[in-house]
C-alpha positions in Angstrom: 0.0 0.0 0.0 1.2 3.5 -0.9 1.9 5.7 2.2 0.6 9.3 2.0 1.5 12.3 4.1 -0.9 13.0 7.0 -2.4 16.0 5.1 -4.1 13.5 2.7 -7.5 12.4 4.0 -8.3 8.7 4.0 -11.0 9.4 1.4 -8.6 10.9 -1.0 -6.0 8.3 -0.4 -8.5 5.5 -1.2 -9.6 7.2 -4.4 -6.4 8.7 -5.8 -5.2 7.6 -9.2 -1.8 8.9 -9.9 -2.0 8.4 -13.7 -3.1 11.8 -15.1 -4.3 11.4 -18.7 -3.3 14.6 -20.5 -2.5 16.3 -23.7 -0.4 19.4 -24.3 -2.0 22.8 -25.0 -2.0 23.3 -28.8 -2.7 19.6 -29.6 -5.5 18.9 -32.0 -8.8 17.4 -31.0 -7.9 14.4 -33.1 -4.7 13.9 -31.1 -6.7 14.2 -27.8 -9.3 11.7 -29.0 -6.7 9.2 -29.9 -5.2 9.4 -26.4 -8.7 9.1 -24.9 -9.4 6.0 -26.8 -6.0 4.4 -26.0 -6.4 5.1 -22.3 -10.2 4.3 -22.2 -11.2 7.6 -20.7 -14.0 10.0 -21.4 -12.0 13.2 -20.6 -8.5 14.5 -20.8 -6.6 17.3 -19.1 -5.0 20.0 -21.2 -1.6 20.9 -19.8 0.7 23.9 -20.4 4.2 23.5 -19.1 3.1 20.8 -16.7 0.2 22.8 -15.3 -3.4 21.8 -16.0 -5.2 24.6 -17.7 -8.4 22.8 -18.9 -10.3 19.7 -19.4 -11.8 18.2 -22.6 -14.7 15.8 -22.2 -16.0 13.5 -24.9 -19.2 15.6 -24.9 -17.2 18.7 -25.7 -15.8 16.9 -28.8 -19.3 15.9 -29.9 -20.9 19.2 -29.2 -18.2 21.6 -30.3 -16.5 19.7 -33.1 -18.5 16.8 -34.5 -22.0 18.3 -34.5 -20.9 21.6 -36.2 -18.9 19.5 -38.7 -15.5 21.0 -37.8 -12.3 19.3 -38.7 -10.8 17.6 -35.6 -7.4 17.6 -37.3 -7.4 21.4 -37.2 -9.4 22.4 -34.1 -7.2 22.8 -31.1 -8.1 21.4 -27.6 -7.6 24.9 -26.3 -10.6 26.0 -28.3 -13.0 23.5 -26.8 -11.7 22.9 -23.3 -13.6 23.6 -20.1 -12.0 26.0 -17.6 -11.1 26.2 -14.8 -10.0 22.7 -13.9 -12.0 21.2 -11.0 -9.7 20.3 -8.1 -9.8 19.4 -4.4 -7.1 19.7 -1.8 -5.5 16.5 -0.5 -7.4 16.7 2.8 -10.9 16.7 1.1 -13.6 14.4 2.3 -16.1 12.4 0.3 -19.1 14.8 0.5 -16.9 17.7 -0.7 -15.5 15.6 -3.6 -19.0 14.4 -4.6 -20.5 18.0 -4.4 -17.7 19.3 -6.6 -18.4 16.7 -9.3 -22.1 17.5 -9.2 -21.5 21.3 -9.3 -19.0 21.2 -12.2 -20.5 18.3 -14.2 -17.1 16.7 -14.6 -16.3 13.1 -13.7 -12.6 13.5 -13.1 -11.0 16.0 -10.8 -7.5 16.9 -9.8 -6.1 16.4 -6.3 -3.6 19.0 -5.3 -1.3 19.7 -2.3 0.8 22.8 -1.9 0.2 23.6 -5.6 1.4 20.2 -6.8 -0.9 17.8 -8.7 -0.9 14.4 -6.9 -3.4 12.7 -9.2 -7.0 12.4 -10.1 -10.3 11.1 -8.6 -12.9 9.7 -10.9 -16.7 9.4 -10.5 -16.3 5.7 -11.0 -13.9 5.3 -8.1 -16.1 7.5 -5.9 -19.1 5.5 -6.7 -17.2 2.2 -6.1 -16.1 3.4 -2.7 -19.6 4.7 -1.8 -21.2 1.4 -2.8 -19.2 -0.3 0.0 -20.5 2.0 2.7 -22.4 -0.1 5.3 -24.9 2.7 5.9 -27.5 2.8 3.0 -28.5 6.4 3.7 -24.9 7.6 3.4 -24.6 5.8 0.1 -27.8 7.4 -1.2 -26.9 10.9 -0.1 -23.4 10.7 -1.7 -24.8 9.3 -4.9 -27.4 12.1 -5.0 -24.8 14.8 -4.3 -22.6 13.4 -7.1 -25.5 13.2 -9.5 -24.8 9.5 -9.9 -28.3 8.2 -9.1 
């Protein structure tokens, strides 16, 4: 098991995925889509010099590129990305994480500590954790907050 500093809550430690799927600013939508398919993800972070500046969701590609019949080989991710990037601090608890997902509509958020990106938390990992709660009312409340019902 990976050891985390005390500042990281148990909730974050149990959900944290250290692999951040990303593409550099200036990449084409086609390049981003290829990475998304390779990594089997529905969204991808847009980075500039190692700093996340946006998020592209599969829905953004459909709505902003495919539907208006734009060329994904020429449209840049910077043109369709969502900003700002949703993030939580490493000491966040489950209700805060779920509420942020519901509020922003994203299913992958960054976890940061002292300005450094530690990894991501996905809606799937959150739901998996919540499904193991012994208290049904807690599970239902968290699912509702996260918009996962």
